[in-house]
ZADREN-228620 format. One line per 3 residues: number of its first residue (from 0); for each residue z, x, y of N, C-alpha, C. Coordinates in Angstrom, 1 decimal. Each point is the difference from the previous one (the first is absolute). Example, Ala and Ser with C-alpha at 12.3 -4.5 7.8 and 13.67 -1.06 7.14 Angstrom:
<atoms>
0	7.8:13.2:-5.7:0.0:-0.9:1.2:0.0:0.9:1.2; -0.7:-0.4:1.1:0.0:0.9:1.1:0.8:-0.8:1.1
</atoms>
This chain:
<atoms>
0	112.2:10.5:-47.1:-1.5:0.7:-0.6:-0.7:0.4:1.3; -0.7:0.7:0.2:-1.2:0.0:0.9:-1.2:-0.6:-0.4; -0.7:-0.7:0.7:-1.3:-0.5:-0.1:-0.9:1.3:-0.1
3	-1.1:-0.6:-0.3:-1.3:1.2:-0.3:-0.4:0.5:1.9; 0.4:1.6:-0.1:0.0:0.4:1.2:-1.7:-0.1:0.5; -0.8:-0.3:-0.5:-1.6:0.2:0.4:-0.1:-1.4:0.8
6	-0.5:-0.2:1.0:-0.8:-0.7:1.1:-1.2:-0.7:-1.0; -0.4:-1.4:0.3:-0.8:-0.5:-0.6:-1.3:0.5:0.9; -1.1:-0.2:-0.7:-1.5:0.4:0.8:-0.7:-1.6:0.0
9	-1.0:0.4:1.2:-0.7:-1.1:0.2:-1.0:-0.1:-1.1; -0.8:-1.4:0.1:-0.9:0.3:-0.9:-1.1:0.7:0.4; -0.8:-0.1:-1.2:-1.0:1.0:-0.1:-1.4:-0.5:0.8
12	-0.6:0.6:0.7:-1.4:-0.5:1.1:-1.1:-0.6:-1.6; -0.2:-1.2:0.3:-0.9:-0.5:-0.9:-1.9:-0.2:1.1; -0.9:1.1:-0.5:-1.0:-0.2:0.8:-1.5:-0.3:-0.8
15	-0.5:-1.3:0.0:-1.0:-0.3:-0.8:0.0:0.2:-1.5; 1.3:-0.7:-0.4:0.6:0.1:-1.7:0.2:1.5:0.0; 0.4:1.2:0.4:0.5:1.1:0.1:1.4:0.4:0.8
18	0.6:0.0:-0.4:1.9:0.7:0.0:-0.3:1.4:-0.3; 0.8:0.4:1.6:0.0:1.6:0.3:1.9:-0.3:0.8; 0.7:1.4:-0.8:1.1:0.1:0.7:1.3:-0.7:-0.8
21	-0.7:-0.2:-1.1:1.1:-0.7:-1.6:1.0:0.7:-0.1; -0.2:1.4:-0.3:1.2:0.9:-1.1:0.1:1.1:1.5; -1.0:0.2:0.4:0.8:1.0:1.7:-1.0:-0.4:1.3
24	0.5:-0.2:1.1:-0.8:-0.3:1.0:-1.4:0.1:0.4; -0.7:-0.1:0.0:-1.5:0.1:0.2:-0.4:1.0:1.4; -0.9:0.5:-0.2:-0.2:1.1:1.6:-1.7:-0.7:0.6
27	0.7:-0.7:1.3:-1.1:-0.1:0.8:-0.5:1.2:0.8; -1.4:0.7:-0.4:-0.7:0.8:1.0:-0.1:-0.4:1.1; -0.2:0.7:1.1:-0.4:-0.1:1.3:-0.9:0.4:0.5
30	-1.7:-0.6:-0.2:-0.9:0.4:0.4:-0.3:0.0:1.5; -0.2:0.4:0.6:-0.2:-0.7:1.8:-1.4:0.6:0.6; -0.8:-0.5:-0.1:-1.4:-0.3:0.5:-0.3:0.3:1.8
33	1.1:1.2:0.4:0.0:-0.2:1.3:0.3:1.2:0.4; 0.3:0.4:1.5:-0.4:1.4:0.8:1.6:0.6:0.8; 0.7:-1.4:0.2:1.2:0.0:0.3:1.4:-0.4:-0.8
36	0.2:0.4:-0.9:1.2:-0.8:-1.0:0.8:0.7:0.5; 1.3:-0.2:-0.3:1.5:0.5:0.9:-0.1:1.5:-1.1; -0.2:0.1:-0.8:0.1:1.3:-1.6:-1.4:0.6:0.0
39	-0.4:1.3:0.8:-1.4:0.4:0.1:-0.1:0.0:-1.4; 0.4:0.4:-1.1:-0.6:-0.1:-1.4:-0.2:-1.2:-0.7; 0.4:-1.3:0.5:-0.9:-1.1:0.3:-1.2:-0.1:0.3
42	-0.5:0.6:0.5:-1.4:-0.5:1.0:-0.9:0.5:-0.9; -0.9:-0.8:-0.7:-0.9:-0.2:-0.9:-1.6:-0.5:0.4; -0.2:-0.1:1.1:-0.9:-0.6:0.6:-1.1:0.6:-0.5
45	-0.4:1.2:-0.6:-1.2:0.4:-0.9:-0.2:-1.0:-1.4; -1.1:-0.6:0.2:0.2:-0.1:-1.7:0.0:0.4:-1.0; -0.4:1.4:-0.2:0.4:0.7:-1.3:1.4:0.6:0.2
48	0.5:0.2:0.7:1.3:0.2:0.6:0.9:-1.0:-0.8; -0.1:-0.9:0.7:0.6:-1.4:-0.7:-0.3:-0.3:-1.6; -0.9:0.2:-0.6:-0.7:-0.4:-1.2:0.9:1.4:-0.9
51	0.2:0.9:0.5:0.9:1.3:-0.7:1.1:-0.3:0.6; 0.8:-0.9:0.7:1.7:-0.1:0.1:-0.1:-1.2:-0.9; -0.5:-0.9:-0.1:-0.2:-1.2:-1.6:0.1:0.9:-0.9
54	-1.3:0.7:-0.4:0.6:0.9:-1.4:1.2:0.6:-0.2; 0.5:0.9:1.0:1.3:0.7:0.0:1.3:-1.2:-0.3; -0.1:-0.8:0.8:0.6:-1.1:0.0:0.5:-0.9:-1.9
57	-1.3:-0.2:-0.1:-0.3:-0.4:-1.2:0.8:0.7:-0.8; -0.3:1.4:-0.6:0.1:1.0:-0.7:1.6:0.2:0.5; 0.4:-0.5:0.6:1.8:0.5:0.5:0.6:-0.8:-0.6
60	-0.6:-1.4:0.1:1.2:-1.0:-0.6:-0.7:-1.0:0.8; -0.4:-0.2:1.1:0.1:-1.3:0.5:-0.6:-1.1:-0.9; 0.7:-1.6:0.0:-0.5:-0.7:-0.4:-1.0:-1.1:1.3
63	0.2:0.2:0.9:-0.6:-0.8:1.3:-0.3:1.1:1.0; -1.3:-0.8:0.1:-0.8:1.2:1.5:0.2:-1.0:1.3; 0.7:0.4:0.9:-0.2:-0.9:1.0:-1.0:0.5:1.3
66	-0.7:-0.5:0.4:-1.1:0.5:1.0:0.1:-0.7:1.8; 0.0:0.6:0.4:0.0:-0.3:1.7:-0.6:0.1:0.5; -0.7:-0.7:1.2:-0.8:0.8:1.3:0.5:0.3:1.2
69	1.4:-0.8:0.1:0.5:-0.1:1.2:1.1:1.1:0.2; 0.4:0.6:0.8:1.5:0.5:0.3:0.6:-1.3:0.1; 1.5:0.5:-0.6:1.0:-1.2:0.2:0.3:-0.5:1.5
72	0.3:1.6:0.3:0.5:-0.4:1.9:-0.9:0.2:0.5; 0.3:0.1:1.7:-1.2:0.1:0.9:-0.7:0.8:0.1; -0.8:-0.2:0.2:-1.6:1.3:-0.1:-1.4:-0.8:1.0
75	-1.0:0.3:-0.6:-0.7:-0.3:0.5:-0.9:-0.8:-1.0; -0.5:-1.0:1.5:-0.4:-1.6:-1.5:-1.0:0.2:-0.6; 0.2:-0.8:-0.9:-0.5:0.0:-1.6:-0.7:-1.4:-0.1
78	-1.5:-0.3:0.1:-0.5:-1.5:-0.2:0.1:-0.5:-0.9; -0.5:-1.0:-0.4:0.1:-0.7:-1.5:-1.2:0.8:-0.4; -0.9:-0.1:0.4:-1.0:0.6:-0.7:0.1:1.4:-0.4
81	0.2:0.7:1.0:0.5:1.1:-0.7:1.0:0.3:-0.9; 1.0:-0.7:-0.2:0.8:0.3:-0.8:-0.7:-0.7:-1.0; -0.5:-0.7:-0.2:-0.9:-0.4:-1.1:-0.2:1.1:-0.5
84	-1.1:0.6:0.6:-1.2:1.2:-0.4:0.7:1.1:-0.2; 1.2:0.2:0.4:0.9:1.2:-0.5:0.6:-0.4:-1.3; 0.4:-0.9:-0.8:0.8:-0.3:-0.9:-1.1:-1.0:-1.3
87	-0.4:-0.9:0.2:-0.9:-0.7:-0.8:-0.7:0.8:-0.8; -1.0:0.9:0.1:-0.6:0.5:-0.4:0.3:1.1:-1.1; 1.3:0.7:0.5:0.8:0.6:-0.3:0.9:-0.6:-1.3
90	0.4:-1.1:0.1:0.8:-1.0:-1.1:-1.0:-0.1:-0.8; -1.1:-0.7:0.0:-1.1:0.3:-0.9:-0.2:1.1:-0.9; -0.3:1.1:0.4:-0.4:1.1:-0.2:1.5:0.5:-1.2
93	1.2:0.0:0.6:1.2:0.0:-0.8:0.2:-0.6:-1.1; -0.6:-1.3:0.2:0.1:-1.4:-1.2:-0.6:1.0:-0.8; -1.4:0.4:0.2:-1.6:0.5:-1.1:1.0:1.1:-0.8
96	0.9:1.1:0.9:-0.3:1.4:-0.6:1.7:-0.3:-0.4; 0.8:-0.8:-0.3:1.6:0.1:-0.5:0.0:-1.2:0.0; -0.7:-0.7:-1.4:0.3:-1.0:-0.3:1.4:-0.6:-0.5
99	0.9:1.1:-0.2:0.9:-0.5:-0.6:1.3:0.0:0.9; 0.0:0.4:1.4:1.1:-0.2:0.9:-0.5:-0.8:1.1; 0.9:-0.8:0.4:0.0:-1.1:0.9:0.4:0.1:1.8
102	-0.9:-0.6:0.1:-0.8:0.3:1.4:1.1:-0.7:0.9; 0.4:-0.1:1.5:0.5:0.0:0.7:-0.7:0.2:1.3; -0.3:-1.0:1.0:-0.1:-0.3:0.8:0.9:-0.1:1.2
105	-0.1:0.8:0.8:1.6:0.0:1.4:-1.0:-0.8:0.9; 0.2:-0.5:0.7:-0.5:-1.5:1.1:0.8:-0.5:0.5; 0.1:-1.1:1.0:0.4:-1.1:0.4:-1.0:-1.0:0.5
108	-1.2:0.5:-0.4:-1.4:-1.1:0.9:-0.2:-0.3:-2.0; -0.3:-1.5:0.3:-0.6:-0.8:-0.9:-1.6:0.4:-0.5; -0.4:0.3:1.4:-1.2:0.4:-0.3:-0.5:1.3:-0.9
111	0.6:0.7:0.2:0.3:1.7:-0.7:0.2:-0.2:-1.4; 1.5:-1.5:0.2:0.8:0.3:-1.5:-1.4:-0.9:-1.3; -0.7:-0.6:0.6:-1.3:-1.0:-0.6:-1.2:0.9:-0.3
114	0.3:0.7:0.5:-2.1:1.1:-0.3:1.0:1.1:-1.1; 1.4:0.2:0.3:0.2:1.0:-0.9:0.2:-0.1:-1.4; 0.6:-1.5:-0.1:0.4:-0.8:-1.3:-1.1:-0.1:-0.6
117	-1.3:-0.3:0.5:-1.1:0.0:0.2:-0.9:0.9:-1.5; 0.3:1.3:0.8:-0.2:1.0:0.1:0.8:1.0:-1.5; 1.1:-1.2:0.1:0.4:1.0:-1.6:1.8:0.4:0.2
120	0.6:-0.7:1.2:1.4:-0.2:0.3:1.1:-0.5:-0.7; 1.3:0.4:-0.8:0.5:-1.1:-0.6:1.4:-0.4:0.7; 0.3:0.6:0.9:1.0:-0.2:0.9:-0.4:0.1:1.5
123	0.2:-0.9:0.8:0.5:0.3:1.3:1.3:0.0:0.7; 0.0:1.5:0.9:0.9:0.6:0.6:0.3:-0.4:1.2; 0.8:-1.2:0.6:-0.5:-0.6:0.8:1.8:0.5:1.3
126	-0.2:1.1:0.4:1.2:0.5:0.3:0.9:-0.5:1.6; -1.2:-1.1:0.3:0.4:-0.5:1.5:0.2:-1.6:-0.1; 0.5:-0.2:-1.3:1.3:-0.8:-0.1:-1.2:-1.7:0.1
129	-1.3:-0.2:-0.4:-0.3:-0.9:0.2:-0.4:-0.7:1.2; -0.6:1.4:1.0:0.1:0.0:1.5:-1.8:-1.3:-0.3; -0.7:0.6:-0.7:-1.4:-0.8:-0.3:0.2:-1.3:-1.1
132	0.6:-0.9:0.1:0.8:-1.1:-0.9:-1.2:0.0:-1.3; -0.9:-0.1:0.1:-1.4:0.2:-1.3:0.0:1.0:-0.6; 0.5:1.0:0.0:0.2:1.0:-0.8:0.1:-0.4:-1.4
135	1.8:-0.4:0.0:0.3:-0.5:-1.1:-0.8:-1.4:-0.9; -0.7:-0.2:1.0:-1.1:-1.2:-0.6:-0.9:0.5:-0.7; -0.8:1.5:0.5:-1.0:0.7:-0.9:0.6:0.1:-0.8
138	1.2:0.4:-0.6:0.7:0.5:-1.2:0.0:-1.1:-1.0; 0.2:-0.7:0.7:0.2:-1.5:-1.1:-1.1:-0.3:-0.3; -0.9:-0.2:0.6:-1.8:-0.4:-0.2:-1.0:0.7:-1.0
141	0.7:1.6:-0.2:-0.8:1.1:-0.3:0.6:0.5:-1.0; 2.0:-0.6:-0.2:0.3:0.6:-1.5:0.6:1.4:0.3; 0.3:0.8:0.9:0.5:1.3:0.8:1.7:-0.7:-0.1
144	0.4:1.2:0.3:1.3:0.0:0.0:0.2:0.0:1.4; 1.5:0.2:0.8:0.1:-0.2:1.3:1.8:0.6:0.1; -0.1:0.9:0.9:1.1:0.7:0.9:0.3:-0.7:0.7
147	1.3:-0.8:0.2:0.8:-0.4:1.1:1.2:0.9:0.6; -0.5:0.5:1.2:1.0:0.8:0.9:0.4:-0.6:0.9; 0.9:0.8:0.9:0.8:-0.6:0.9:-0.3:0.8:1.5
150	-0.1:-0.5:0.8:-0.3:1.0:1.5:1.0:-0.3:0.7; 0.8:-1.5:0.2:1.0:-0.3:0.9:-0.6:-0.5:1.4; -1.4:-0.4:-0.6:-0.6:-0.7:1.1:-1.0:0.7:0.6
153	-0.3:1.6:-0.2:-0.7:0.6:0.3:-1.4:0.3:0.0; -1.2:-0.1:1.2:-1.0:-0.4:-0.8:-0.7:1.3:0.1; -1.5:-0.3:-1.0:-0.3:1.8:-0.1:-0.2:0.9:0.6
156	0.4:0.8:-0.3:-0.6:1.6:0.1:1.1:0.3:1.6; 1.2:-0.6:0.3:1.0:0.0:0.5:1.2:0.6:-0.4; 1.0:1.1:1.1:1.1:0.7:-0.7:1.0:-0.6:1.0
159	1.1:-0.1:-1.0:1.8:-0.7:0.1:0.5:0.8:1.4; 0.0:-1.0:0.6:0.8:0.5:1.0:1.0:-1.1:0.7; 1.4:0.6:-0.3:1.4:-0.3:0.6:-0.2:-1.3:-1.1
162	-0.1:-0.1:-1.3:-0.4:-1.1:-1.3:1.9:-0.1:-0.1; 0.4:-1.2:-0.1:1.2:-0.6:-0.8:0.1:-0.9:-0.7; 0.5:-0.7:-1.4:0.3:-0.8:-0.6:2.0:-0.2:0.0
165	-0.3:-0.4:1.0:1.8:-0.8:-0.1:-0.2:-1.1:-0.8; 1.7:-0.2:-0.6:0.4:-0.9:-0.9:0.0:-1.4:0.7; -0.5:-0.9:-0.9:0.4:-1.1:0.4:0.9:-0.4:0.4
168	0.1:-1.3:0.5:2.0:-0.4:0.6:0.4:-0.7:-1.4; -0.7:-0.4:-1.1:0.7:-0.5:-1.4:0.1:1.4:-0.5; 0.0:0.9:0.2:-0.4:1.0:-1.0:1.9:-0.1:-0.5
171	0.5:0.2:-1.3:1.2:-0.1:-0.6:0.9:0.9:0.7; 1.3:0.2:0.2:0.9:0.8:0.6:0.2:1.4:-0.9; -0.2:0.9:0.9:0.0:1.5:-1.0:-1.5:0.6:-0.5
174	-0.9:-1.2:0.5:-1.4:0.7:-0.4:-0.2:1.7:0.8; -0.5:0.5:-1.0:-0.2:1.8:0.5:-1.2:-0.4:1.2; 0.3:0.3:1.5:-0.7:-0.1:1.2:-1.5:0.3:-0.2
177	-0.3:1.3:-1.1:-1.0:0.4:0.0:-1.1:-0.7:-0.6; 0.9:-1.2:-0.9:-0.9:-0.7:-0.6:-1.3:-1.0:0.8; -0.1:0.0:0.8:-0.4:-1.0:0.6:-1.7:0.8:-0.1
180	-0.6:0.7:-0.5:-1.0:0.3:0.0:-0.5:-0.4:-1.5; 1.2:0.4:-0.8:-0.5:-0.4:-1.7:0.3:-1.6:0.2; 0.2:-0.9:0.8:-0.2:-1.4:-0.1:-0.9:-0.1:0.3
183	-0.5:0.2:1.5:-1.4:-0.6:0.4:-0.7:0.6:-1.4; -0.8:1.2:-0.6:-0.6:0.4:-0.7:0.2:-0.7:-1.1; 0.9:-0.4:-0.7:0.4:-0.8:-1.0:-0.9:-1.8:0.1
186	0.7:-0.5:1.5:-0.6:-1.4:0.4:-1.4:0.1:0.2; -0.6:1.0:0.6:-1.5:0.2:-0.2:-0.9:0.3:-0.6; 0.8:0.9:-1.3:-0.8:0.1:-1.6:-0.4:-0.9:-1.0
189	1.5:-0.8:0.3:-0.4:-1.4:-0.7:-0.8:-1.4:0.7; 0.0:-0.1:1.3:-0.6:-0.9:0.5:-1.9:1.0:-0.6; 0.0:0.9:0.4:-2.2:0.7:-0.3:0.0:-0.6:-1.6
192	1.2:0.6:-0.4:-0.2:-0.3:-1.9:-0.1:-1.4:-0.2; 0.6:-0.9:0.6:-0.1:-1.4:0.0:-1.1:-0.5:0.2; -0.6:0.6:1.3:-1.0:-0.6:0.5:-1.3:0.5:-1.4
195	-0.1:1.4:-0.3:-0.7:0.2:-0.4:-0.4:-0.5:-1.7; 1.1:-0.7:-0.8:0.4:-0.5:-0.8:-1.0:-1.1:0.4; 0.6:-1.0:0.9:-1.1:-1.1:0.7:-1.4:0.0:-0.4
198	-0.5:1.6:0.6:-1.1:-0.7:-0.2:-1.0:0.7:-1.3; 0.9:0.4:-0.6:-0.4:-0.2:-1.8:0.0:1.8:-0.4; 0.9:0.8:0.6:0.1:1.7:-0.6:1.0:-0.3:-0.6
201	-0.2:0.2:-1.6:1.2:0.3:-0.8:1.3:1.0:0.2; 1.2:-0.8:0.0:1.2:1.1:0.4:0.2:1.4:-0.8; -0.9:0.5:-0.9:-0.2:1.2:-0.7:-1.1:0.6:0.9
204	-0.7:-0.6:1.1:-1.3:1.2:0.8:0.8:-0.2:1.6; 1.4:-0.6:0.2:0.4:0.4:1.3:1.2:0.5:0.1; -0.7:1.4:0.7:0.8:1.0:0.0:0.8:0.5:2.1
207	1.0:-0.4:-0.4:0.8:-0.1:1.2:0.3:1.5:0.9; 0.4:0.4:1.1:0.0:0.7:0.2:0.8:0.6:1.4; 1.1:0.5:0.2:1.1:-0.2:1.1:-1.3:0.7:1.1
210	-0.7:0.7:-0.1:-0.7:1.0:0.9:0.6:0.6:0.9; 0.6:1.0:-0.3:0.9:0.5:0.5:-0.9:1.1:1.2; 1.1:-0.3:0.9:-0.3:0.8:1.4:-1.3:-0.5:1.1
213	-0.8:-1.2:-1.0:-0.6:-1.5:1.3:1.0:-0.6:0.6; -0.2:-0.3:1.1:1.5:-0.7:1.0:1.2:0.3:-0.4; 0.2:1.2:-0.2:1.1:0.4:-0.5:0.5:1.7:0.4
216	1.0:0.4:0.5:0.4:1.1:0.0:0.4:0.8:-0.9; 0.7:1.2:0.2:0.2:0.9:-1.1:1.0:-0.8:-0.8; 1.4:-0.8:0.7:1.1:-0.4:-0.4:0.2:-1.1:-1.1
219	-1.3:-0.8:0.5:-0.2:-1.1:-0.9:-1.0:0.4:-1.5; -0.5:0.9:0.1:-0.8:0.5:-1.1:1.1:1.0:-1.1; 0.5:0.3:0.7:1.1:0.7:-0.9:1.1:-0.9:-0.7
222	-0.1:-1.0:0.7:1.3:-1.5:-0.5:-0.8:-0.5:-1.0; -1.7:-0.2:0.3:-0.9:-0.5:-1.3:0.4:0.6:-1.1; -0.5:1.6:-0.2:0.2:1.0:-1.1:1.6:-0.6:-0.7
225	0.6:0.2:1.2:1.7:-0.6:-0.7:0.2:-1.2:-1.1; -0.9:-0.7:0.7:0.1:-1.6:0.0:-1.5:-0.3:-1.3; -0.2:0.8:-0.9:-1.4:-0.1:-0.9:1.0:-1.4:-1.2
228	0.6:0.2:-0.2:0.5:-0.8:-1.1:0.2:-1.4:0.2; -0.2:-0.2:1.2:0.5:-1.4:0.8:-1.6:-0.4:0.2; -1.0:0.7:0.3:-1.1:-0.5:-0.1:-0.7:-0.1:-1.0
231	0.4:0.7:-1.6:-0.4:-0.1:-1.2:0.7:-1.5:-0.4; 0.9:-0.2:0.4:0.1:-1.8:-0.5:-0.7:-1.2:1.0; -0.7:0.5:0.3:-1.1:-0.9:0.8:-0.8:-0.5:-1.5
234	0.0:0.8:-0.5:-1.0:-0.4:-2.0:-1.3:0.0:0.5; -0.3:1.1:0.7:-1.8:0.2:0.3:-0.4:1.4:-0.1; -0.9:0.6:-0.6:-0.4:1.1:0.0:0.5:0.6:1.5
237	0.8:1.5:-0.3:0.5:0.7:1.7:-1.3:1.0:0.2; -0.1:0.2:1.0:-0.6:1.3:0.5:0.9:0.5:1.1; -0.7:1.3:0.0:1.1:1.0:0.9:-1.3:0.5:0.4
240	0.2:0.5:1.6:-1.1:0.9:0.3:0.6:0.9:1.0; 0.8:0.8:-0.6:0.8:1.3:0.8:-0.7:1.1:-0.1; -1.2:0.4:-0.3:-0.4:1.2:-0.1:0.0:0.5:1.7
243	0.7:1.4:0.0:-0.4:0.5:1.1:0.2:-0.7:1.4; 0.5:-1.2:0.0:0.2:-0.9:1.1:0.9:0.6:1.3; 0.3:-0.6:1.0:0.6:0.2:1.0:1.6:0.5:-0.4
246	0.4:-1.0:-0.2:1.6:-0.1:-0.3:0.4:1.2:-1.2; -0.9:0.6:-0.6:0.6:1.0:-0.9:-0.7:1.2:1.3; -0.5:-0.2:0.3:-0.7:1.1:1.5:1.3:0.2:0.5
249	0.5:-1.0:0.8:1.3:0.1:1.2:1.6:0.4:-1.0; -0.1:-0.8:-0.8:1.4:0.4:-0.8:-0.2:1.2:-0.2; -1.0:1.0:-0.2:0.0:1.4:-0.2:-0.6:0.7:0.8
252	0.0:-0.3:1.2:-0.9:0.4:1.4:-1.4:1.0:-0.7; -1.0:-0.3:-0.7:-1.1:0.5:-0.7:-1.1:-0.8:0.4; -1.0:0.7:-0.1:-1.3:-0.6:0.0:-0.5:-0.6:-0.9
255	-1.4:-0.6:-0.2:-0.7:-0.7:-1.2:-0.1:1.0:-1.1; -0.6:1.2:0.9:0.0:1.3:-1.3:1.1:0.0:-0.9; 1.0:-0.1:0.7:1.4:0.5:-0.5:1.0:-0.7:-0.6
258	-0.4:-1.6:-0.5:0.5:-0.8:-0.5:0.3:-0.7:-1.5; -0.6:0.7:-0.6:0.4:-0.1:-1.6:0.4:0.2:-0.5; 1.5:0.7:0.4:1.4:-0.1:-1.0:0.5:-1.1:0.8
261	0.0:-0.5:1.0:0.6:-0.9:0.5:-0.5:-1.4:-0.8; -1.2:-0.3:0.1:-1.2:-0.7:-0.7:0.8:-0.2:-1.6; 0.0:1.1:-0.4:0.3:0.1:-1.4:1.6:-0.8:-0.1
264	1.2:0.4:0.3:0.5:-0.3:0.1:0.8:-1.4:0.2; -0.7:-0.7:1.1:0.0:-1.2:0.0:-0.9:-0.9:-1.0; -1.2:0.4:-0.6:-0.6:-0.3:-1.4:0.9:0.0:-0.6
267	0.9:0.9:-0.8:1.2:0.2:-1.2:0.5:-1.5:0.6; 0.6:-0.1:0.9:1.3:-0.7:0.5:-0.8:-1.6:-0.4; -1.2:-0.3:0.5:-0.5:-1.1:-0.3:-0.1:-0.5:-1.5
270	-0.6:1.0:-0.3:-0.4:0.1:-1.6:1.0:-0.5:-0.5; 1.1:1.0:0.2:1.2:-0.7:-1.2:0.5:-1.1:0.4; -0.1:-1.0:1.1:0.6:-1.3:0.4:-1.2:-1.0:-0.2
273	-0.9:0.6:-0.8:-1.1:-1.1:-0.3:-1.3:-0.1:0.5; -0.7:0.4:0.9:-1.5:0.0:0.7:-0.4:0.4:-1.4; -1.2:-0.7:0.3:-1.4:-0.4:-1.1:-0.9:0.9:0.4
276	-0.9:0.2:1.1:-0.6:0.7:0.5:0.2:1.0:1.3; -0.9:1.3:0.1:0.2:0.5:1.1:-1.2:0.7:0.6; 0.0:0.0:0.8:-1.3:0.3:1.1:0.2:1.3:0.3
279	-0.9:1.1:-0.3:0.0:1.2:0.3:-1.0:0.9:0.5; 0.5:1.3:0.7:-1.4:0.9:0.2:0.1:1.2:-1.2; 1.4:0.1:-0.5:0.1:1.7:-1.1:0.1:-0.8:-1.2
282	-1.0:-0.6:-1.0:-0.1:-0.8:-0.5:0.7:0.8:-1.2; -0.5:1.0:-0.8:0.8:0.8:-1.0:1.9:0.1:0.5; 0.5:0.8:1.1:1.1:-0.2:0.3:0.3:-1.4:-0.2
285	0.1:-1.1:0.3:0.1:-1.0:-0.1:0.1:-0.5:-1.0; -0.5:0.1:-0.9:-0.7:-0.3:-1.7:1.4:0.6:-0.9; -0.1:0.9:0.8:0.9:1.0:-1.0:1.8:-0.5:0.3
288	0.3:-0.1:1.1:1.3:-0.6:0.6:0.3:-1.6:-1.1; -1.2:-0.5:0.2:0.5:-1.4:-0.5:-0.2:-0.4:-1.4; -0.3:0.9:-0.4:0.2:0.4:-2.1:1.2:0.5:0.0
291	0.6:0.5:0.9:1.1:1.1:-0.5:1.5:-1.4:0.5; -0.4:-0.5:1.4:0.7:-0.8:-0.2:0.3:-1.1:-0.9; -1.4:-0.6:-0.3:-0.1:-1.1:-0.9:0.6:0.4:-1.7
294	-0.2:1.5:-0.2:0.8:0.0:-1.0:1.1:0.5:0.2; 0.7:0.2:0.8:1.7:0.0:0.3:0.5:-1.6:-0.1; -1.0:-1.0:0.4:0.4:-1.6:0.1:0.2:-0.5:-1.9
297	-1.0:0.6:-0.5:-0.2:-0.2:-1.7:-0.8:-0.5:0.2; -1.2:-0.3:1.1:-1.3:-0.6:-0.2:-1.2:0.4:-0.8; 0.4:1.9:-0.3:-1.3:0.4:-0.2:0.9:1.2:-0.9
300	-1.1:0.5:-1.6:0.5:0.8:-0.2:-0.6:1.3:0.5; 0.8:1.2:-0.2:-0.4:1.2:0.1:-1.6:-0.2:-0.7; -0.5:1.0:0.7:-1.5:0.9:-0.9:0.5:0.4:-1.1
303	1.0:1.2:0.3:0.5:0.8:-1.0:1.4:-0.1:0.1; 0.5:0.1:-1.3:1.4:-0.2:-0.3:-0.1:1.0:-1.2; 0.4:1.4:0.1:0.2:0.7:-1.2:1.2:1.0:0.2
306	0.6:-0.1:1.1:1.4:0.6:0.1:0.7:-0.4:-1.1; 0.8:1.1:-0.5:1.0:-0.4:-0.6:0.1:-0.6:-1.7; -1.7:-0.2:0.0:-0.5:-0.7:-1.5:-0.7:1.3:-0.5
309	-0.3:0.9:-0.2:-0.5:0.5:-0.7:0.8:1.4:-0.4
</atoms>
């Protein structure tokens, strides 16, 4: 007799007592207070434009808004004070204007994280894997959640160059040679999550992220999507930040402006395999894909089911 064909889901994320991603994965909308983000559609340096983007994202179904002030990749230097200027007052405005939405601050700097949480942020999205070890301490001290990420040791704002994740000598015979990156991600995320718990962050407020493209080539990122179920088994809420990334573009040979379909395909696969939060530029399309996958999984009921009933 066959078992349940539906893979288990990662736990829901809980921030300040509020759970998201319980029946259908949560959408984290991307708001970049920058002029040079890799996707032109996400450059929202103008505050009015950025606030309009938040309103649209919330209306389209985003439960979390992720505010960033520095391009993740290489680019013009941004000082701590400038990053604070770009993000902290805006976080406060979002907190006031949209009290129902959870707010995330995308930063690897503890100074920025602290100011943003004091202004109303609920989650610290540390995409550079604890480069500043004080970031997780800020989360614990302020009651915010934390994203534990993986960059393979890369330092902030650097691009990968001939990165490799070879299997260790004690890997069992027959281990897929592509699994080197998966094993490194698992080990890194477990260490980071354990440190967050030791600092006092509740496990349900620790969001683990394999961090596609960061310190990885396209083959690595594809294999991590393929291995989503193994990341779910870590037992923490699982973030997938796939939106319009280079691994999608390189796979299909497309620029950032034409990567929506590829992003949604990867999103559907990761959602079927149990990921609980998706960081997205295209909120409405992502919300619809996630809800459809959740309904096929049996986690979410259809909004309307009258066919054959009348």
